[in-house]
C-alpha positions as CSV (number, residue, x, y, z in Angstrom):
1,M,0.0,0.0,0.0
2,A,2.8,2.4,0.9
3,G,4.5,1.6,-2.3
4,D,1.4,2.3,-4.2
5,I,1.0,5.7,-2.5
6,L,4.6,6.5,-3.1
7,T,4.2,5.6,-6.8
8,R,1.2,7.8,-7.1
9,E,2.9,10.7,-5.4
10,Q,5.9,10.3,-7.7
11,R,3.6,10.2,-10.7
12,D,1.8,13.4,-9.6
13,G,5.1,15.1,-8.9
14,L,6.3,14.2,-12.4
15,A,3.1,15.4,-13.9
16,M,3.4,18.7,-12.1
17,S,7.0,19.0,-13.0
18,S,6.1,18.5,-16.7
19,V,3.4,21.2,-16.5
20,Q,5.7,23.7,-14.8
21,R,8.5,22.9,-17.3
22,S,6.0,23.4,-20.2
23,I,4.8,26.7,-18.7
24,L,8.5,27.9,-18.5
25,F,9.1,27.0,-22.1
26,S,5.8,28.6,-23.1
27,A,6.7,31.7,-21.1
28,A,10.1,31.9,-22.8
29,D,8.4,31.6,-26.2
30,R,5.7,34.2,-25.4
31,Y,7.9,36.8,-23.8
32,G,10.5,36.6,-26.6
33,S,7.6,37.1,-29.0
34,V,6.2,40.0,-26.9
35,V,9.6,41.8,-27.0
36,L,9.6,41.4,-30.8
37,V,6.0,42.6,-31.1
38,F,6.6,45.5,-28.7
39,V,9.6,46.8,-30.7
40,A,8.0,46.2,-34.1
41,T,4.8,47.9,-33.0
42,A,6.7,50.9,-31.7
43,I,8.5,51.3,-35.0
44,L,5.5,50.6,-37.2
45,A,3.3,53.0,-35.2
46,R,5.7,55.8,-36.4
47,L,5.8,54.5,-40.0
48,L,2.1,53.8,-40.6
49,S,-0.8,56.2,-40.0
50,P,-4.0,55.1,-38.2
51,A,-5.8,54.8,-41.6
52,E,-3.0,52.6,-43.0
53,F,-3.1,50.4,-39.9
54,G,-6.9,50.3,-40.2
55,V,-6.7,48.8,-43.7
56,Y,-4.3,46.1,-42.4
57,A,-6.7,45.4,-39.4
58,V,-9.7,44.9,-41.7
59,V,-7.7,42.6,-44.0
60,N,-6.7,40.6,-40.9
61,A,-10.2,40.5,-39.6
62,V,-11.7,39.3,-42.9
63,T,-9.2,36.5,-43.4
64,T,-9.2,35.4,-39.8
65,V,-13.0,35.1,-39.6
66,M,-13.2,33.2,-42.9
67,G,-10.4,30.9,-41.8
68,A,-11.9,30.2,-38.4
69,S,-15.2,29.2,-40.0
70,F,-13.7,25.9,-41.3
71,L,-10.2,25.1,-40.0
72,E,-11.3,23.7,-36.6
73,F,-12.8,20.7,-38.4
74,G,-9.4,19.1,-38.5
75,G,-7.7,21.6,-36.2
76,G,-5.3,21.3,-33.3
77,N,-8.0,21.0,-30.6
78,Y,-9.2,17.6,-32.0
79,L,-5.6,16.2,-32.0
80,I,-5.0,17.4,-28.5
81,Q,-8.2,16.2,-26.8
82,K,-8.2,12.7,-28.5
83,R,-7.6,10.1,-25.8
84,E,-5.9,7.5,-28.0
85,L,-4.4,9.2,-31.1
86,S,-3.6,6.9,-34.1
87,T,-1.7,7.6,-37.3
88,A,-5.1,7.4,-39.1
89,D,-6.5,10.2,-36.9
90,I,-3.5,12.4,-37.7
91,R,-3.6,11.8,-41.4
92,S,-7.4,12.3,-41.6
93,A,-7.1,15.6,-39.7
94,F,-4.3,16.7,-41.9
95,T,-6.2,15.8,-45.1
96,I,-9.4,17.6,-44.0
97,T,-7.5,20.7,-43.0
98,L,-5.6,20.7,-46.3
99,G,-8.7,20.5,-48.4
100,I,-10.5,23.2,-46.4
101,S,-7.4,25.5,-46.4
102,V,-7.0,25.3,-50.2
103,A,-10.7,26.0,-50.6
104,I,-10.5,29.0,-48.3
105,A,-7.5,30.4,-50.1
106,L,-9.3,30.1,-53.5
107,L,-12.5,31.6,-52.0
108,L,-10.6,34.6,-50.7
109,F,-9.0,35.2,-54.1
110,V,-12.4,35.1,-55.7
111,L,-14.1,37.3,-53.2
112,A,-11.3,39.8,-52.7
113,G,-12.7,42.3,-55.2
114,A,-16.2,42.1,-53.9
115,L,-15.0,42.6,-50.3
116,S,-13.0,45.7,-51.3
117,E,-16.1,47.1,-52.9
118,L,-18.2,46.3,-49.8
119,F,-15.9,48.5,-47.7
120,A,-15.3,51.0,-50.5
121,Q,-11.5,50.5,-50.2
122,D,-9.7,49.3,-53.4
123,S,-6.5,48.5,-51.4
124,L,-8.2,45.7,-49.6
125,K,-8.2,43.5,-52.7
126,R,-4.4,43.1,-52.8
127,G,-4.1,42.7,-49.1
128,I,-6.7,39.9,-49.0
129,E,-5.1,38.1,-51.9
130,V,-1.7,38.0,-50.3
131,S,-3.1,37.0,-46.9
132,A,-4.9,34.1,-48.6
133,L,-1.5,32.5,-49.3
134,N,-1.1,31.8,-45.6
135,F,-3.9,29.2,-45.7
136,V,-1.8,26.9,-47.9
137,L,0.7,26.6,-45.1
138,V,-1.8,26.0,-42.3
139,P,-2.3,22.2,-42.6
140,F,1.5,21.6,-42.3
141,H,2.4,23.9,-39.3
142,G,-1.0,23.5,-37.7
143,T,-0.8,19.7,-37.5
144,I,2.8,19.5,-36.4
145,S,2.4,22.2,-33.7
146,A,-0.7,20.5,-32.3
147,L,1.2,17.2,-32.0
148,L,4.0,19.0,-30.2
149,R,1.5,20.7,-27.8
150,R,-0.2,17.3,-27.1
151,D,3.2,15.9,-26.2
152,M,4.1,19.0,-24.1
153,K,7.2,19.6,-26.3
154,F,7.1,23.4,-25.8
155,G,10.9,23.8,-26.1
156,T,10.8,23.1,-29.8
157,L,7.7,25.3,-30.3
158,A,9.4,28.1,-28.4
159,V,12.4,28.1,-30.8
160,C,10.1,28.0,-33.9
161,N,7.8,30.7,-32.7
162,F,10.6,33.0,-31.8
163,A,12.2,32.6,-35.3
164,T,8.7,33.3,-36.8
165,G,8.3,36.4,-34.7
166,A,11.7,37.7,-35.7
167,A,11.0,37.1,-39.4
168,T,7.6,38.7,-39.2
169,A,8.9,41.8,-37.4
170,L,12.0,42.3,-39.5
171,A,10.1,41.9,-42.8
172,S,7.3,44.2,-41.7
173,I,9.7,47.0,-40.6
174,V,11.9,46.8,-43.6
175,L,9.0,46.8,-46.0
176,A,7.3,49.7,-44.2
177,M,10.5,51.7,-44.4
178,A,10.6,50.9,-48.1
179,G,7.1,52.5,-48.6
180,F,4.9,49.4,-48.7
181,S,2.4,51.1,-46.5
182,Y,-0.4,48.8,-45.1
183,M,1.0,45.9,-47.1
184,A,4.2,45.8,-45.0
185,P,2.7,43.8,-42.1
186,I,0.7,41.6,-44.5
187,W,3.8,40.5,-46.4
188,G,5.6,40.3,-43.0
189,G,2.9,37.9,-41.7
190,L,3.4,35.7,-44.8
191,A,7.2,35.6,-44.3
192,G,6.7,34.5,-40.7
193,S,4.3,31.7,-41.8
194,I,6.8,30.4,-44.3
195,V,9.6,30.4,-41.6
196,F,7.3,28.7,-39.1
197,T,6.3,25.9,-41.5
198,V,9.9,25.2,-42.7
199,M,11.2,25.0,-39.1
200,L,8.5,22.7,-37.9
201,L,8.9,20.4,-40.9
202,A,12.6,20.3,-40.3
203,S,12.1,19.4,-36.6
204,H,9.4,16.8,-37.3
205,R,11.2,13.8,-38.6
206,D,8.1,11.6,-39.2
207,W,6.5,13.0,-42.3
208,S,4.5,9.9,-42.9
209,A,1.8,11.3,-40.6
210,L,1.2,14.0,-43.3
211,R,-0.1,11.6,-45.9
212,L,-3.6,11.9,-47.3
213,S,-6.3,9.8,-45.7
214,L,-10.0,10.1,-44.8
215,L,-10.3,6.9,-42.7
216,E,-11.4,8.7,-39.5
217,H,-13.2,11.6,-41.2
218,R,-16.6,11.1,-39.4
219,E,-15.3,11.5,-35.9
220,I,-13.3,14.6,-36.9
221,V,-16.2,16.2,-38.7
222,N,-18.6,15.5,-35.7
223,F,-16.1,17.2,-33.3
224,G,-15.4,20.0,-35.8
225,L,-19.1,21.0,-36.2
226,Y,-19.2,22.2,-32.6
227,S,-15.6,23.3,-32.3
228,S,-15.5,25.4,-35.5
229,A,-18.8,27.0,-34.7
230,V,-17.5,28.1,-31.2
231,S,-14.4,29.4,-32.8
232,V,-16.0,31.4,-35.6
233,I,-18.6,32.9,-33.4
234,N,-16.1,34.1,-30.8
235,L,-13.6,35.3,-33.4
236,F,-16.3,37.1,-35.4
237,Y,-17.5,38.9,-32.2
238,N,-13.9,40.0,-31.4
239,L,-13.3,41.3,-34.9
240,A,-16.8,42.6,-35.7
241,P,-16.2,46.1,-34.2
242,Q,-13.4,46.7,-36.6
243,L,-15.6,45.6,-39.5
244,F,-18.5,47.7,-38.4
245,L,-16.4,50.8,-37.9
246,A,-14.8,50.3,-41.4
247,K,-18.3,50.1,-43.0
248,V,-20.1,52.8,-40.9
249,L,-17.3,55.3,-40.2
250,D,-13.7,55.2,-41.7
251,F,-10.5,53.2,-41.6
252,G,-8.9,55.8,-39.3
253,S,-11.4,54.8,-36.6
254,V,-10.6,51.2,-37.2
255,G,-6.9,51.9,-36.7
256,L,-7.6,53.7,-33.4
257,Y,-9.8,51.0,-32.1
258,S,-7.4,48.2,-33.1
259,R,-4.5,49.9,-31.4
260,A,-6.6,50.4,-28.2
261,I,-7.5,46.7,-28.3
262,N,-3.9,45.7,-28.9
263,L,-2.7,47.7,-25.8
264,T,-5.6,46.4,-23.6
265,Q,-4.8,42.8,-24.6
266,M,-1.2,43.0,-23.5
267,F,-2.1,40.9,-20.5
268,D,-3.2,38.1,-22.9
269,R,0.2,38.3,-24.6
270,L,2.2,38.4,-21.4
271,V,0.2,35.9,-19.3
272,A,-2.8,34.2,-20.9
273,Q,-1.0,33.3,-24.1
274,V,1.8,31.8,-22.1
275,L,-0.7,29.5,-20.4
276,N,-3.1,28.9,-23.3
277,P,-0.9,26.3,-25.1
278,V,-0.5,24.4,-21.8
279,I,-3.9,24.8,-20.3
280,M,-5.9,22.6,-22.6
281,P,-3.6,19.6,-22.6
282,A,-3.0,20.0,-18.9
283,I,-6.7,20.1,-18.0
284,V,-7.6,17.3,-20.4
285,A,-4.8,15.2,-18.8
286,Q,-6.1,16.0,-15.3
287,R,-9.6,14.9,-16.3
288,R,-8.2,11.6,-17.6
289,A,-6.5,11.1,-14.3
290,G,-9.7,11.6,-12.4
291,A,-8.9,15.0,-10.9
292,D,-11.6,17.2,-9.3
293,L,-12.2,19.8,-12.1
294,K,-14.2,22.0,-9.8
295,A,-11.2,22.5,-7.5
296,V,-8.9,22.9,-10.5
297,Y,-11.1,25.6,-12.0
298,L,-11.6,27.6,-8.8
299,E,-7.9,27.6,-8.0
300,A,-7.1,28.6,-11.6
301,I,-9.4,31.7,-11.5
302,Q,-8.0,32.6,-8.2
303,L,-4.4,32.6,-9.6
304,L,-5.3,34.3,-12.9
305,S,-7.4,37.1,-11.4
306,A,-4.5,38.0,-9.0
307,V,-2.4,38.8,-12.1
308,Q,-5.0,40.1,-14.6
309,W,-6.9,42.6,-12.5
310,P,-3.8,44.5,-11.2
311,F,-2.4,44.5,-14.7
312,L,-5.5,46.0,-16.3
313,I,-5.8,48.6,-13.5
314,F,-2.2,49.5,-14.0
315,V,-2.7,49.9,-17.8
316,A,-5.8,52.0,-17.3
317,L,-4.1,54.4,-14.8
318,M,-0.9,54.7,-16.9
319,A,-2.5,54.7,-20.3
320,R,-1.3,58.1,-21.4
321,P,2.4,57.7,-20.6
322,I,2.3,54.2,-22.1
323,V,0.8,55.5,-25.3
324,L,3.2,58.4,-25.5
325,V,6.3,56.3,-24.9
326,W,5.3,53.3,-26.9
327,L,3.3,54.6,-29.9
328,G,4.0,58.3,-30.0
329,Q,1.9,61.5,-30.0
330,T,-0.1,60.4,-33.1
331,W,-2.0,57.8,-31.1
332,L,-3.0,59.8,-28.0
333,E,-6.7,59.6,-29.1
334,I,-6.8,56.0,-27.9
335,V,-6.1,56.8,-24.2
336,P,-9.8,57.1,-23.2
337,L,-10.5,54.0,-25.3
338,V,-7.8,52.0,-23.5
339,R,-9.1,53.0,-20.1
340,I,-12.7,51.9,-20.9
341,L,-11.6,48.6,-22.4
342,C,-9.4,47.8,-19.4
343,I,-12.3,48.3,-17.0
344,A,-14.6,46.1,-19.3
345,N,-12.0,43.4,-19.6
346,L,-11.9,42.9,-15.8
347,A,-14.9,40.6,-16.4
348,L,-12.8,38.2,-18.6
349,F,-10.4,37.0,-15.9
350,A,-11.4,33.3,-16.5
351,A,-11.9,33.5,-20.2
352,C,-8.8,31.4,-21.2
353,L,-10.2,28.5,-19.0
354,T,-13.7,28.3,-20.4
355,Y,-13.2,26.3,-23.6
356,P,-10.6,23.9,-22.1
357,V,-13.0,23.1,-19.2
358,F,-15.9,22.5,-21.6
359,L,-13.7,20.2,-23.6
360,A,-12.5,18.4,-20.5
361,V,-16.0,17.6,-19.3
362,G,-17.0,16.5,-22.8
363,S,-19.4,19.3,-23.5
364,V,-18.3,21.3,-26.5
365,R,-22.0,21.6,-27.3
366,D,-22.5,23.8,-24.2
367,A,-19.6,26.0,-25.3
368,L,-21.5,26.6,-28.5
369,V,-24.8,27.2,-26.8
370,S,-23.4,29.7,-24.4
371,S,-21.8,31.6,-27.3
372,L,-25.1,31.6,-29.2
373,I,-26.9,33.0,-26.2
374,S,-24.4,35.7,-25.3
375,L,-22.7,36.9,-28.5
376,P,-25.6,37.7,-30.9
377,P,-27.1,40.3,-28.5
378,S,-23.7,41.6,-27.8
379,L,-23.0,42.0,-31.6
380,L,-26.3,43.9,-31.9
381,V,-25.2,46.3,-29.2
382,V,-21.9,46.9,-30.9
383,L,-23.5,47.4,-34.3
384,C,-25.8,50.0,-32.9
385,A,-23.0,51.7,-31.0
386,S,-20.9,51.9,-34.2
387,F,-23.2,54.6,-35.6
388,F,-22.3,56.8,-32.7
389,G,-18.5,56.6,-33.1
390,V,-15.5,54.6,-31.9
391,E,-16.0,55.8,-28.2
392,A,-19.5,54.3,-28.2
393,V,-18.2,51.0,-29.5
394,T,-15.6,50.9,-26.8
395,G,-18.2,51.8,-24.1
396,A,-20.5,49.0,-25.3
397,A,-17.9,46.5,-23.9
398,L,-18.8,47.7,-20.3
399,A,-22.2,46.0,-20.8
400,T,-21.4,43.1,-23.2
401,L,-18.4,41.5,-21.6
402,P,-19.9,41.1,-18.1
403,F,-23.0,39.7,-19.7
404,Q,-21.0,37.1,-21.7
405,T,-19.1,36.1,-18.5
406,A,-22.4,35.6,-16.6
407,V,-23.7,33.3,-19.3
408,V,-20.5,31.2,-19.4
409,I,-20.4,30.8,-15.6
410,Y,-24.0,29.7,-15.6
411,F,-23.2,26.8,-17.9
412,L,-20.0,25.9,-16.1
413,K,-21.8,25.7,-12.8
414,R,-24.0,23.0,-14.2
415,H,-20.9,20.8,-14.9
416,L,-18.6,21.7,-12.1
417,A,-21.3,22.1,-9.4
418,F,-19.8,25.2,-7.7
419,S,-21.9,27.8,-6.0
420,S,-22.0,31.6,-6.6
421,G,-20.5,32.0,-3.1
422,E,-17.5,29.7,-3.9
423,F,-16.9,31.6,-7.1
424,F,-17.0,34.9,-5.3
425,R,-14.7,33.7,-2.6
426,A,-12.2,32.4,-5.2
427,S,-11.8,35.9,-6.6
428,L,-12.2,38.0,-3.4
429,K,-8.5,38.0,-2.4
430,S,-7.5,39.0,-5.9
431,G,-9.8,42.0,-5.7
432,L,-8.1,43.0,-2.4
433,V,-4.6,42.6,-4.0
434,T,-5.7,45.0,-6.8
435,F,-7.0,47.5,-4.3
436,V,-3.7,47.5,-2.4
437,M,-1.7,47.9,-5.6
438,A,-3.7,50.8,-7.2
439,P,-2.9,53.8,-4.9
440,G,0.8,53.9,-5.7
441,V,0.2,53.7,-9.4
442,L,-2.5,56.3,-9.2
443,G,0.0,58.7,-7.5
444,C,2.5,58.1,-10.4
445,A,-0.2,58.8,-12.9
446,A,-1.3,62.0,-11.1
447,L,2.3,63.3,-11.0
448,T,2.7,62.6,-14.7
449,E,-0.5,64.3,-15.6
450,A,0.4,67.3,-13.6
451,G,3.7,67.6,-15.5
452,M,5.9,67.0,-12.4
453,L,7.2,63.8,-14.0
454,T,7.9,63.1,-17.7
455,S,6.0,60.3,-19.3
456,L,9.1,58.1,-19.5
457,T,10.1,58.8,-15.9
458,G,6.6,58.3,-14.5
459,L,6.2,55.0,-16.4
460,I,9.6,53.7,-15.2
461,L,8.8,54.7,-11.6
462,S,5.4,53.1,-11.7
463,F,6.7,49.6,-12.4
464,P,8.5,49.1,-9.0
465,I,5.8,50.9,-7.1
466,A,3.1,48.7,-8.7
467,G,5.2,45.6,-8.1
468,L,5.7,46.5,-4.4
469,G,2.0,47.2,-3.9
470,W,1.1,43.9,-5.6
471,W,3.5,41.9,-3.5
472,C,2.3,43.5,-0.3
473,G,-1.3,42.7,-1.4
474,L,-0.4,39.0,-1.9
475,I,1.2,38.9,1.6
476,M,-1.5,40.7,3.4
477,T,-4.2,38.5,1.9
478,G,-2.2,35.3,2.1
479,H,-3.0,34.7,-1.6
480,P,-2.5,31.2,-3.0
481,L,-0.4,32.7,-5.7
482,L,2.4,33.2,-3.2
483,H,2.6,29.4,-2.7
484,Q,2.7,28.8,-6.5
485,L,5.5,31.4,-6.9
486,R,7.6,29.8,-4.2
487,D,7.1,26.4,-5.9
488,V,8.3,27.7,-9.2
489,A,11.2,29.5,-7.7
490,G,12.2,26.3,-5.8
491,G,11.9,24.3,-9.0
492,L,14.2,26.7,-10.8
493,L,16.8,26.6,-8.0
494,R,16.7,22.8,-8.0
495,S,17.1,22.6,-11.8
496,A,19.9,25.2,-11.9
497,P,22.7,22.7,-11.2
498,R,21.5,20.5,-14.0
499,L,21.6,23.5,-16.4
500,R,25.2,24.3,-15.7
501,P,27.7,22.4,-18.0
502,S,29.7,19.7,-16.2
503,R,33.4,20.4,-15.7
504,P,35.9,17.8,-16.9
505,A,37.6,15.9,-14.2
C-alpha cells in the first residue's frame, strides 16, 4: 500500500514538473515574441498612419473570420483532446485541414474584389489576396504544432515561434521603411508563416503522418461541427467592431480601435497566451487522471485574477504615458478607449479557462450554446454603437463583456457544481490585492498628468511601485499565488545545477 501511495505521489510530482516545465518554455516563447512585437509595433506606429493600420486590421479581420469558419474541423483541438491518437487520426485531420485550407485560399481570391467594394476601399483586394496564401501553409504547421503541444514539447515550439516572430517583425519593418504602407505587415505575416512551416517540418522527422487519408473523417467532422462553430462565433465577435467601424465610419477609426484593443490585450500576450498552449492539454490530462475539475477551476481563476486585475488597472491608470512612450503622439486619441476597455476586460479573468474546461467535461456543445446565447445580442449592441463613433463601440464593452461572462459561468456551474459563493470567494483575495496595488500607481499617474514627471520617468517609476504594492497585497491576503510562486522559484533553483555544464575531471 505504501509503495502504491509513493508511486502515485511520484507520478503526480512528475506530472506537475512536466506542466511547470511546459509553462516555463511557453513563457520563454511568449515573452520573446512579446519583445519582438513591442519593438515592431513601436516602429510601425511611427511609419504607418491610423488609416493605413486600419486597412491592415480589416484585411486581418476578414481573413481570420473566414479561416476560423472551417479550420477547426481538423484543427489542433481535435488532435490534443483525442484520448488515443492513431496515425489514421492524424492523417485524416491533416487531409481535411488541407482540403479546407486550399478551398478558403481560393475563395478569398475570388471574393477579394467584392469585399474591397463592400468596404469602398480598393486597397483591400491586394491585401486579402496576399493573406490568402497563408492558408496553404496552415495544414502543415497546424498539424505539427498541435502534436508538439499534445506531447508537451514546448521547447521546440518556443524556438520555432521566436524565429517566426523575428522574421515577421523584420520583414514588416523593412517593407514599411521601403514604402509598402499597409502591405508591409501583411507581407511580413506571410514571411513569418513560411519560416514557421519550414522550421516545424525540419524538426518533425516523421513526415509519414502528413499523408492523405480520410479513414477517420466522421469523428473529426462531428467534433469540428461544434468546435468550429464556437471558434468562428467568438472570433467574429472579437473582430466585428473593426468591420462595423470600417463600414459605418472610416479606416482611421478602425486603426484607433485596433491599437486600443492591442494595448488592452497586453495581458493576454504576457500571461494568458503563455498559459493557453499548456492549459488545454493539462486540463484534459487531469480529467483523464480523475482530478476534481471544480477545485482545479476555482484555483485557476484565483491565480489568474490576481495577475490580470492588477495588470488591467495599471494599464488603465498609466494609459497616457504608455501610449506616448510606446506609440507616440499620433496615437493619443486611444487613451480614453484603452481605459474603458481595461475596465470592461476585468470581467474576462477566467476566459482562457472556459473552452478547455468545456472540452475536458466532454461538453463542447455547451460552449457553442453559451456563445449563441451571449454573443448575438452583444453584436447587436456593438453594431448600434458603431453609428455613434468609436467611443460608443468601446463603451459597449462595459455591458457586453460582463453579460458574456455571466452566461458562461451559468453553464460551467452545471458541470462543475460550484456555488456563486464559492466563485465569489475564489476571486475576493485578488480584488483586495488589486485594491492595495492601485494607490501607488495612481500617484505616479497624477504626478505625470500634472507635469511633475515626464511620461518616461513616470512610467519607469510606476513599475517598481506597482510591483511592491502587488507583492504587499499578496502577503496581506495570504493569496495562494504566493505558494505557487515559491514552488516555481524552488523548482528553478533545484534545476539550476543541471543546467550548468559539467566540468571535466
